[in-house]
mmCIF file of the N, C-alpha and C atoms, coordinates in Angstrom:
data_MODEL
# 
_entry.id   MODEL 
# 
loop_
_atom_site.group_PDB 
_atom_site.id 
_atom_site.type_symbol 
_atom_site.label_atom_id 
_atom_site.label_alt_id 
_atom_site.label_comp_id 
_atom_site.label_asym_id 
_atom_site.label_entity_id 
_atom_site.label_seq_id 
_atom_site.pdbx_PDB_ins_code 
_atom_site.Cartn_x 
_atom_site.Cartn_y 
_atom_site.Cartn_z 
_atom_site.occupancy 
_atom_site.B_iso_or_equiv 
_atom_site.pdbx_formal_charge 
_atom_site.auth_seq_id 
_atom_site.auth_comp_id 
_atom_site.auth_asym_id 
_atom_site.auth_atom_id 
_atom_site.pdbx_PDB_model_num 
ATOM 1   N N  . MET A 1 1  ? 162.443 77.497 68.991 1.00 0.00 ? 1  MET A N  1 
ATOM 2   C CA . MET A 1 1  ? 161.350 77.725 69.928 1.00 0.00 ? 1  MET A CA 1 
ATOM 3   C C  . MET A 1 1  ? 161.931 78.342 71.191 1.00 0.00 ? 1  MET A C  1 
ATOM 4   N N  . ARG A 1 2  ? 161.343 79.426 71.605 1.00 0.00 ? 2  ARG A N  1 
ATOM 5   C CA . ARG A 1 2  ? 161.870 80.163 72.750 1.00 0.00 ? 2  ARG A CA 1 
ATOM 6   C C  . ARG A 1 2  ? 161.528 79.499 74.078 1.00 0.00 ? 2  ARG A C  1 
ATOM 7   N N  . ASP A 1 3  ? 160.351 78.923 74.184 1.00 0.00 ? 3  ASP A N  1 
ATOM 8   C CA . ASP A 1 3  ? 159.904 78.373 75.469 1.00 0.00 ? 3  ASP A CA 1 
ATOM 9   C C  . ASP A 1 3  ? 159.905 76.844 75.433 1.00 0.00 ? 3  ASP A C  1 
ATOM 10  N N  . TRP A 1 4  ? 161.055 76.244 75.121 1.00 0.00 ? 4  TRP A N  1 
ATOM 11  C CA . TRP A 1 4  ? 161.103 74.789 75.002 1.00 0.00 ? 4  TRP A CA 1 
ATOM 12  C C  . TRP A 1 4  ? 160.850 74.091 76.333 1.00 0.00 ? 4  TRP A C  1 
ATOM 13  N N  . ARG A 1 5  ? 161.171 74.739 77.433 1.00 0.00 ? 5  ARG A N  1 
ATOM 14  C CA . ARG A 1 5  ? 160.906 74.120 78.740 1.00 0.00 ? 5  ARG A CA 1 
ATOM 15  C C  . ARG A 1 5  ? 159.405 74.046 79.012 1.00 0.00 ? 5  ARG A C  1 
ATOM 16  N N  . GLY A 1 6  ? 158.704 75.108 78.675 1.00 0.00 ? 6  GLY A N  1 
ATOM 17  C CA . GLY A 1 6  ? 157.247 75.109 78.821 1.00 0.00 ? 6  GLY A CA 1 
ATOM 18  C C  . GLY A 1 6  ? 156.597 74.088 77.907 1.00 0.00 ? 6  GLY A C  1 
ATOM 19  N N  . PHE A 1 7  ? 157.148 73.963 76.720 1.00 0.00 ? 7  PHE A N  1 
ATOM 20  C CA . PHE A 1 7  ? 156.670 72.981 75.741 1.00 0.00 ? 7  PHE A CA 1 
ATOM 21  C C  . PHE A 1 7  ? 156.815 71.573 76.313 1.00 0.00 ? 7  PHE A C  1 
ATOM 22  N N  . ALA A 1 8  ? 157.996 71.260 76.837 1.00 0.00 ? 8  ALA A N  1 
ATOM 23  C CA . ALA A 1 8  ? 158.240 69.942 77.431 1.00 0.00 ? 8  ALA A CA 1 
ATOM 24  C C  . ALA A 1 8  ? 157.372 69.738 78.666 1.00 0.00 ? 8  ALA A C  1 
ATOM 25  N N  . ALA A 1 9  ? 157.188 70.774 79.465 1.00 0.00 ? 9  ALA A N  1 
ATOM 26  C CA . ALA A 1 9  ? 156.364 70.666 80.669 1.00 0.00 ? 9  ALA A CA 1 
ATOM 27  C C  . ALA A 1 9  ? 154.907 70.378 80.315 1.00 0.00 ? 9  ALA A C  1 
ATOM 28  N N  . ARG A 1 10 ? 154.428 70.999 79.254 1.00 0.00 ? 10 ARG A N  1 
ATOM 29  C CA . ARG A 1 10 ? 153.042 70.750 78.827 1.00 0.00 ? 10 ARG A CA 1 
ATOM 30  C C  . ARG A 1 10 ? 152.857 69.306 78.368 1.00 0.00 ? 10 ARG A C  1 
ATOM 31  N N  . VAL A 1 11 ? 153.807 68.803 77.597 1.00 0.00 ? 11 VAL A N  1 
ATOM 32  C CA . VAL A 1 11 ? 153.742 67.405 77.156 1.00 0.00 ? 11 VAL A CA 1 
ATOM 33  C C  . VAL A 1 11 ? 153.748 66.482 78.370 1.00 0.00 ? 11 VAL A C  1 
ATOM 34  N N  . ALA A 1 12 ? 154.643 66.723 79.310 1.00 0.00 ? 12 ALA A N  1 
ATOM 35  C CA . ALA A 1 12 ? 154.726 65.898 80.506 1.00 0.00 ? 12 ALA A CA 1 
ATOM 36  C C  . ALA A 1 12 ? 153.441 65.952 81.316 1.00 0.00 ? 12 ALA A C  1 
ATOM 37  N N  . SER A 1 13 ? 152.878 67.138 81.442 1.00 0.00 ? 13 SER A N  1 
ATOM 38  C CA . SER A 1 13 ? 151.660 67.308 82.222 1.00 0.00 ? 13 SER A CA 1 
ATOM 39  C C  . SER A 1 13 ? 150.475 66.571 81.613 1.00 0.00 ? 13 SER A C  1 
ATOM 40  N N  . VAL A 1 14 ? 150.257 66.775 80.328 1.00 0.00 ? 14 VAL A N  1 
ATOM 41  C CA . VAL A 1 14 ? 149.099 66.151 79.674 1.00 0.00 ? 14 VAL A CA 1 
ATOM 42  C C  . VAL A 1 14 ? 149.233 64.634 79.663 1.00 0.00 ? 14 VAL A C  1 
ATOM 43  N N  . LEU A 1 15 ? 150.457 64.141 79.467 1.00 0.00 ? 15 LEU A N  1 
ATOM 44  C CA . LEU A 1 15 ? 150.659 62.690 79.403 1.00 0.00 ? 15 LEU A CA 1 
ATOM 45  C C  . LEU A 1 15 ? 150.907 62.071 80.778 1.00 0.00 ? 15 LEU A C  1 
ATOM 46  N N  . SER A 1 16 ? 150.893 62.884 81.827 1.00 0.00 ? 16 SER A N  1 
ATOM 47  C CA . SER A 1 16 ? 151.179 62.411 83.192 1.00 0.00 ? 16 SER A CA 1 
ATOM 48  C C  . SER A 1 16 ? 152.500 61.643 83.241 1.00 0.00 ? 16 SER A C  1 
ATOM 49  N N  . THR A 1 17 ? 153.498 62.249 82.630 1.00 0.00 ? 17 THR A N  1 
ATOM 50  C CA . THR A 1 17 ? 154.838 61.669 82.556 1.00 0.00 ? 17 THR A CA 1 
ATOM 51  C C  . THR A 1 17 ? 155.780 62.550 83.360 1.00 0.00 ? 17 THR A C  1 
ATOM 52  N N  . PRO A 1 18 ? 156.697 61.960 84.124 1.00 0.00 ? 18 PRO A N  1 
ATOM 53  C CA . PRO A 1 18 ? 157.655 62.793 84.853 1.00 0.00 ? 18 PRO A CA 1 
ATOM 54  C C  . PRO A 1 18 ? 158.454 63.684 83.903 1.00 0.00 ? 18 PRO A C  1 
ATOM 55  N N  . LEU A 1 19 ? 158.638 64.922 84.278 1.00 0.00 ? 19 LEU A N  1 
ATOM 56  C CA . LEU A 1 19 ? 159.344 65.880 83.436 1.00 0.00 ? 19 LEU A CA 1 
ATOM 57  C C  . LEU A 1 19 ? 160.751 65.404 83.050 1.00 0.00 ? 19 LEU A C  1 
ATOM 58  N N  . PRO A 1 20 ? 161.512 64.803 83.972 1.00 0.00 ? 20 PRO A N  1 
ATOM 59  C CA . PRO A 1 20 ? 162.840 64.318 83.560 1.00 0.00 ? 20 PRO A CA 1 
ATOM 60  C C  . PRO A 1 20 ? 162.780 63.281 82.430 1.00 0.00 ? 20 PRO A C  1 
ATOM 61  N N  . ALA A 1 21 ? 161.710 62.508 82.385 1.00 0.00 ? 21 ALA A N  1 
ATOM 62  C CA . ALA A 1 21 ? 161.571 61.526 81.304 1.00 0.00 ? 21 ALA A CA 1 
ATOM 63  C C  . ALA A 1 21 ? 161.355 62.221 79.970 1.00 0.00 ? 21 ALA A C  1 
ATOM 64  N N  . VAL A 1 22 ? 160.568 63.278 79.975 1.00 0.00 ? 22 VAL A N  1 
ATOM 65  C CA . VAL A 1 22 ? 160.346 64.038 78.737 1.00 0.00 ? 22 VAL A CA 1 
ATOM 66  C C  . VAL A 1 22 ? 161.624 64.771 78.342 1.00 0.00 ? 22 VAL A C  1 
ATOM 67  N N  . MET A 1 23 ? 162.319 65.340 79.298 1.00 0.00 ? 23 MET A N  1 
ATOM 68  C CA . MET A 1 23 ? 163.551 66.058 78.999 1.00 0.00 ? 23 MET A CA 1 
ATOM 69  C C  . MET A 1 23 ? 164.642 65.124 78.471 1.00 0.00 ? 23 MET A C  1 
ATOM 70  N N  . ALA A 1 24 ? 164.555 63.836 78.788 1.00 0.00 ? 24 ALA A N  1 
ATOM 71  C CA . ALA A 1 24 ? 165.534 62.866 78.303 1.00 0.00 ? 24 ALA A CA 1 
ATOM 72  C C  . ALA A 1 24 ? 165.248 62.425 76.865 1.00 0.00 ? 24 ALA A C  1 
ATOM 73  N N  . MET A 1 25 ? 164.058 62.754 76.354 1.00 0.00 ? 25 MET A N  1 
ATOM 74  C CA . MET A 1 25 ? 163.702 62.386 74.984 1.00 0.00 ? 25 MET A CA 1 
ATOM 75  C C  . MET A 1 25 ? 164.443 63.276 73.991 1.00 0.00 ? 25 MET A C  1 
ATOM 76  N N  . THR A 1 26 ? 164.586 62.774 72.767 1.00 0.00 ? 26 THR A N  1 
ATOM 77  C CA . THR A 1 26 ? 165.121 63.623 71.710 1.00 0.00 ? 26 THR A CA 1 
ATOM 78  C C  . THR A 1 26 ? 164.039 64.624 71.316 1.00 0.00 ? 26 THR A C  1 
ATOM 79  N N  . TRP A 1 27 ? 164.457 65.738 70.715 1.00 0.00 ? 27 TRP A N  1 
ATOM 80  C CA . TRP A 1 27 ? 163.514 66.796 70.380 1.00 0.00 ? 27 TRP A CA 1 
ATOM 81  C C  . TRP A 1 27 ? 162.444 66.311 69.415 1.00 0.00 ? 27 TRP A C  1 
ATOM 82  N N  . ASP A 1 28 ? 162.816 65.500 68.429 1.00 0.00 ? 28 ASP A N  1 
ATOM 83  C CA . ASP A 1 28 ? 161.815 65.023 67.474 1.00 0.00 ? 28 ASP A CA 1 
ATOM 84  C C  . ASP A 1 28 ? 160.804 64.098 68.133 1.00 0.00 ? 28 ASP A C  1 
ATOM 85  N N  . GLU A 1 29 ? 161.250 63.350 69.136 1.00 0.00 ? 29 GLU A N  1 
ATOM 86  C CA . GLU A 1 29 ? 160.326 62.483 69.873 1.00 0.00 ? 29 GLU A CA 1 
ATOM 87  C C  . GLU A 1 29 ? 159.333 63.317 70.688 1.00 0.00 ? 29 GLU A C  1 
ATOM 88  N N  . VAL A 1 30 ? 159.810 64.386 71.297 1.00 0.00 ? 30 VAL A N  1 
ATOM 89  C CA . VAL A 1 30 ? 158.921 65.282 72.053 1.00 0.00 ? 30 VAL A CA 1 
ATOM 90  C C  . VAL A 1 30 ? 157.887 65.901 71.115 1.00 0.00 ? 30 VAL A C  1 
ATOM 91  N N  . LEU A 1 31 ? 158.306 66.281 69.923 1.00 0.00 ? 31 LEU A N  1 
ATOM 92  C CA . LEU A 1 31 ? 157.371 66.867 68.966 1.00 0.00 ? 31 LEU A CA 1 
ATOM 93  C C  . LEU A 1 31 ? 156.294 65.868 68.551 1.00 0.00 ? 31 LEU A C  1 
ATOM 94  N N  . LEU A 1 32 ? 156.665 64.611 68.397 1.00 0.00 ? 32 LEU A N  1 
ATOM 95  C CA . LEU A 1 32 ? 155.667 63.589 68.078 1.00 0.00 ? 32 LEU A CA 1 
ATOM 96  C C  . LEU A 1 32 ? 154.675 63.419 69.228 1.00 0.00 ? 32 LEU A C  1 
ATOM 97  N N  . TRP A 1 33 ? 155.184 63.425 70.454 1.00 0.00 ? 33 TRP A N  1 
ATOM 98  C CA . TRP A 1 33 ? 154.298 63.300 71.611 1.00 0.00 ? 33 TRP A CA 1 
ATOM 99  C C  . TRP A 1 33 ? 153.444 64.546 71.808 1.00 0.00 ? 33 TRP A C  1 
ATOM 100 N N  . TRP A 1 34 ? 153.936 65.702 71.338 1.00 0.00 ? 34 TRP A N  1 
ATOM 101 C CA . TRP A 1 34 ? 153.165 66.943 71.432 1.00 0.00 ? 34 TRP A CA 1 
ATOM 102 C C  . TRP A 1 34 ? 151.829 66.800 70.697 1.00 0.00 ? 34 TRP A C  1 
ATOM 103 N N  . CYS A 1 35 ? 151.871 66.208 69.514 1.00 0.00 ? 35 CYS A N  1 
ATOM 104 C CA . CYS A 1 35 ? 150.640 65.993 68.744 1.00 0.00 ? 35 CYS A CA 1 
ATOM 105 C C  . CYS A 1 35 ? 149.676 65.097 69.517 1.00 0.00 ? 35 CYS A C  1 
ATOM 106 N N  . GLU A 1 36 ? 150.201 64.046 70.091 1.00 0.00 ? 36 GLU A N  1 
ATOM 107 C CA . GLU A 1 36 ? 149.370 63.129 70.881 1.00 0.00 ? 36 GLU A CA 1 
ATOM 108 C C  . GLU A 1 36 ? 148.806 63.844 72.109 1.00 0.00 ? 36 GLU A C  1 
ATOM 109 N N  . ALA A 1 37 ? 149.630 64.633 72.770 1.00 0.00 ? 37 ALA A N  1 
ATOM 110 C CA . ALA A 1 37 ? 149.185 65.362 73.967 1.00 0.00 ? 37 ALA A CA 1 
ATOM 111 C C  . ALA A 1 37 ? 148.078 66.352 73.614 1.00 0.00 ? 37 ALA A C  1 
ATOM 112 N N  . ASN A 1 38 ? 148.198 67.023 72.485 1.00 0.00 ? 38 ASN A N  1 
ATOM 113 C CA . ASN A 1 38 ? 147.146 67.955 72.063 1.00 0.00 ? 38 ASN A CA 1 
ATOM 114 C C  . ASN A 1 38 ? 145.832 67.234 71.804 1.00 0.00 ? 38 ASN A C  1 
ATOM 115 N N  . ASP A 1 39 ? 145.889 66.062 71.180 1.00 0.00 ? 39 ASP A N  1 
ATOM 116 C CA . ASP A 1 39 ? 144.672 65.281 70.945 1.00 0.00 ? 39 ASP A CA 1 
ATOM 117 C C  . ASP A 1 39 ? 144.018 64.870 72.256 1.00 0.00 ? 39 ASP A C  1 
ATOM 118 N N  . ILE A 1 40 ? 144.830 64.398 73.179 1.00 0.00 ? 40 ILE A N  1 
ATOM 119 C CA . ILE A 1 40 ? 144.300 63.974 74.486 1.00 0.00 ? 40 ILE A CA 1 
ATOM 120 C C  . ILE A 1 40 ? 143.695 65.171 75.217 1.00 0.00 ? 40 ILE A C  1 
ATOM 121 N N  . ASP A 1 41 ? 144.398 66.284 75.218 1.00 0.00 ? 41 ASP A N  1 
ATOM 122 C CA . ASP A 1 41 ? 143.903 67.481 75.902 1.00 0.00 ? 41 ASP A CA 1 
ATOM 123 C C  . ASP A 1 41 ? 142.587 67.957 75.308 1.00 0.00 ? 41 ASP A C  1 
ATOM 124 N N  . SER A 1 42 ? 142.486 67.950 73.994 1.00 0.00 ? 42 SER A N  1 
ATOM 125 C CA . SER A 1 42 ? 141.249 68.436 73.370 1.00 0.00 ? 42 SER A CA 1 
ATOM 126 C C  . SER A 1 42 ? 140.064 67.514 73.652 1.00 0.00 ? 42 SER A C  1 
ATOM 127 N N  . GLN A 1 43 ? 140.331 66.232 73.869 1.00 0.00 ? 43 GLN A N  1 
ATOM 128 C CA . GLN A 1 43 ? 139.256 65.274 74.132 1.00 0.00 ? 43 GLN A CA 1 
ATOM 129 C C  . GLN A 1 43 ? 138.866 65.229 75.609 1.00 0.00 ? 43 GLN A C  1 
ATOM 130 N N  . THR A 1 44 ? 139.696 65.785 76.476 1.00 0.00 ? 44 THR A N  1 
ATOM 131 C CA . THR A 1 44 ? 139.391 65.762 77.912 1.00 0.00 ? 44 THR A CA 1 
ATOM 132 C C  . THR A 1 44 ? 139.119 67.175 78.413 1.00 0.00 ? 44 THR A C  1 
ATOM 133 N N  . TRP A 1 45 ? 140.179 67.919 78.714 1.00 0.00 ? 45 TRP A N  1 
ATOM 134 C CA . TRP A 1 45 ? 140.008 69.262 79.250 1.00 0.00 ? 45 TRP A CA 1 
ATOM 135 C C  . TRP A 1 45 ? 139.432 70.228 78.231 1.00 0.00 ? 45 TRP A C  1 
ATOM 136 N N  . GLY A 1 46 ? 139.695 69.984 76.961 1.00 0.00 ? 46 GLY A N  1 
ATOM 137 C CA . GLY A 1 46 ? 139.153 70.851 75.918 1.00 0.00 ? 46 GLY A CA 1 
ATOM 138 C C  . GLY A 1 46 ? 137.634 70.851 75.893 1.00 0.00 ? 46 GLY A C  1 
ATOM 139 N N  . VAL A 1 47 ? 137.057 69.703 76.190 1.00 0.00 ? 47 VAL A N  1 
ATOM 140 C CA . VAL A 1 47 ? 135.591 69.602 76.247 1.00 0.00 ? 47 VAL A CA 1 
ATOM 141 C C  . VAL A 1 47 ? 135.076 70.468 77.389 1.00 0.00 ? 47 VAL A C  1 
ATOM 142 N N  . LEU A 1 48 ? 135.732 70.426 78.531 1.00 0.00 ? 48 LEU A N  1 
ATOM 143 C CA . LEU A 1 48 ? 135.309 71.225 79.679 1.00 0.00 ? 48 LEU A CA 1 
ATOM 144 C C  . LEU A 1 48 ? 135.487 72.718 79.432 1.00 0.00 ? 48 LEU A C  1 
ATOM 145 N N  . ARG A 1 49 ? 136.552 73.083 78.696 1.00 0.00 ? 49 ARG A N  1 
ATOM 146 C CA . ARG A 1 49 ? 136.805 74.495 78.386 1.00 0.00 ? 49 ARG A CA 1 
ATOM 147 C C  . ARG A 1 49 ? 135.892 75.006 77.281 1.00 0.00 ? 49 ARG A C  1 
ATOM 148 N N  . GLY A 1 50 ? 135.267 74.106 76.559 1.00 0.00 ? 50 GLY A N  1 
ATOM 149 C CA . GLY A 1 50 ? 134.402 74.508 75.456 1.00 0.00 ? 50 GLY A CA 1 
ATOM 150 C C  . GLY A 1 50 ? 135.151 74.646 74.138 1.00 0.00 ? 50 GLY A C  1 
ATOM 151 N N  . ASP A 1 51 ? 136.336 74.043 74.052 1.00 0.00 ? 51 ASP A N  1 
ATOM 152 C CA . ASP A 1 51 ? 137.126 74.104 72.817 1.00 0.00 ? 51 ASP A CA 1 
ATOM 153 C C  . ASP A 1 51 ? 136.493 73.298 71.693 1.00 0.00 ? 51 ASP A C  1 
ATOM 154 N N  . ARG A 1 52 ? 135.703 72.329 72.032 1.00 0.00 ? 52 ARG A N  1 
ATOM 155 C CA . ARG A 1 52 ? 135.112 71.438 71.021 1.00 0.00 ? 52 ARG A CA 1 
ATOM 156 C C  . ARG A 1 52 ? 133.679 71.768 70.812 1.00 0.00 ? 52 ARG A C  1 
# 
């Protein structure tokens, strides 16, 4: 993945987690949280954007 920093920043932002905490996670753990972050985003901001 070319933009791994942006990927980690998005996970941190959606989960309201400090970026250093996300950067300290293993890559597979970040990927698991990515799925959770996408679900949360689609149920909150996604509704406002009209994604749902």
